N, C-alpha and C positions, 0 to 999 in steps of 0.2 A: 642286809640281815637274811639269813636263811630262813625260808618259810618253816614255821614250827619251832623255831628257836625259843621263843617266849612260852611255849608249851612245856618245854624242858624246864624252864624257870619256875613255871607254875607247879610243876611236879615236885621240884626241890622244896619250894615253899611249903607245900603241903606235907612233905616228909618231915621238914623241920617243926611245923606245928604239931605233929602227931608223935614225934620222938621225945624221949626223956629231956626235960628241960624246956619243953616247948609249951603249948597252951594246955592248961589242965582240963578245960572244957572239951576241947578237940579230942584229948587222950582218952576221954570217957565215953565217947560216942560209939554206937553200934550201928549195924545195918537197920536194925528195928527202930532205933532212936532217930535216925536220919530220914526216915521215910516221909514224915510229914513235910520237911523242908524241901524234898525232891518234888513233891506234889505242888507245893506253894510256888516254888521257883518256875515250874513248868507253866502254871496258870499265869504268872507275872509276865513270862516271856510271851505267852499268847496275847495277853492284853497290850503288850508293847507292839506286837505285830498289828493288832486290830487298830490300834491308835496311830500307826504309822510313825511312831517316835523312834528315830534313829539312835538317839542317844541312849534311850531306855532299852532299845533292842540290843545294843552292844553290851550294856551293863547286864542284862538279864541272861543273855547267852554266857557270859562270864559265870554268873550265879549257877546256871545249870552245869556248866563245865566243872565248877567246884564240886558239885554233888558227885560227878563221875570220878573225879580225882579222889574225893574223900572216900567214897565206897571202895575204890580199888586199893586205897591205902590201908583201910580196914581189913580187906580181904587178904592182904599181904601177910597179916599177922595171924591168920587162922592156922591153928596147929595141926589140923586134919587135912584141909584142902587148900592151901594158900595159892594165890595167884597175884600177879603184879599189873600195874597200868600197862606194861609192855605186852603181857599176855592178852589183856583186853584189846589193845591196838592191833596185834598180830591176828587175832581172831577176826576183828572187823575187816582188816585188809584182805584176808583169805576169803571172807564172805563176799565182799564186794567184787572181787576178781572172779570168784566162782559163779556169781550171779549175773556177770556181764560178759559172757563168752563172746558176744557180738563185738565187744571192745578189745578184750585181751586175747581173743582167739578168733574162731570163725563159726558163726551160728547163722545159717540161712533162715531160721525160724523167726529171727527178729528183722522186721522190716520198718516199723514205726513205734511210736509210743504205746500204741494199744497192744501190739503183739509183744512188745518188750514187757509189759505189765503181765500179760498171760504167761509168758516164758518165765518171769521172775516167780510167780506163784508155783509153776511146775517144777522149777528147780528147788524151790524152797520145800515143797511137798516131798520130793525124793530125798532131799538132803536131811530132813528131819524125820523121815519115815513115818510121816502121820497117818493114822488109820481113819480119820474123819476130816471132812471138809472144813470143820470149825475148830479143829486142833490148833492151839496157839492164839485163839482169839482171847484177849485179856478180859476176863469176866468181871474184873474190878473197875472196868472203864465207866465213865459217866453214862447214865441210862441211855440217852438218845444216841450217843456214839456207839454204844454196844449194840443196840438194835440195828443201827446201820450197818456196822460191820458184820454181824450175823447174817444180815440179809445180803450183803455183797458177797460174802463167801459162799452161802448157799445157792445164790443166783449163778455163780460160776459152775456149781455142781449140777445145774439143771433143775434146781428145786422149784416147783410151780408156785407162783405167787398166791394162788387160791388157798394154799395151805398155811399162809401166814396166819398168826393168831387174829381171830375175827369176833372175839366176844365183845360184850356191850360195856364192860368195866372201863373206866377212865385209862387205867394202866394198859389194857389190851388195845384201846384205840390209839393210844400215844405210840405204843410199840409199832402197830401196823402202819401208822402214818409216817413215822421215822423210817421204817423199813421200806415202804413203798417210794419215799422221797429219794432214799439212797439208790434204789434200783433205777429211778428215773434220772440219775446223774446229779442229784443235789447233794448238799451236805447239811443234813438237818441240825447237827450239833452247832456248826458255825452260824447257821441261818437263825436258829432260836436265840443263839447268844447275841446276835445282832439285834433281834427284836427286844430282847431283854435289856440290852445297853440302850436302845432308843427309849424304852419306857423309863428307865432310870433317869436319863436326861430329861425327859418330860416331867418327871416328878420333881426334880430339882428346879426346873424352870417355874413350874406352878408355885413351888414353895417360895422361891425368890420374889415372884410377882405378888404373892400374898403379903410377905414381909414388907415389900415396898409400899404396899397399900395399908400398912399399919397393923396387920394381923399377925398372930403368933402361929407360925405354920404347924406347931404341935397341936392346935386346937381347932383345926380347920373341920368344918361340917361337910357333908356330901355336896351341898349346894355350894359351899366355897370352892371345893375341888373342881366342880364343874365350871365355876366362874373363871377361875384362873388357869384351867387346863389349856395348854398350847393347841391351836388348831392349824 
């Protein structure tokens, strides 16, 4: 089987679903109506990665791919500015080739992964004609990830750490903590997610223990929680 052959099949299936005689629900969708599903599928993919679940990883990658195919198929029908999945793929290939001159041409500025990352940002900045070091940062990202990304971008531009938000409000302290963690080479979004997942598992463990002891988990007192909390 030629690599990518099944991708063509997936494109054909998506086209059939969206075309007359296909699925009525699929035919009604727009970029706007599909946004929620793209967000949900991305988070489900992240969960599969964190769980180390290979079967779920394969399935969720397919669900994310479906969103790409769906949006491209919707875009194909735009009367003012249509584009197809081939246009999407062509733009991606051009971007990857253009930002890897050390692979597809010759670029002495790239010597290792660190210089490659720096070179990638330089090429991206020039390619997009950005006027600010934070142009292109997705301001709709989760708060911790957004704080980390802004800190990373500004640090590359020589921004002094002492100018990070330093107020006393919980929000300012959270921002500063996430920003400093990213600058230190950590991943605050993923790290906090790991803490949250561990907390969720501890809650379930305590509730199961309470139930095994004959108590209703929905009626636990503070003392009950302390009694059954895993140590």
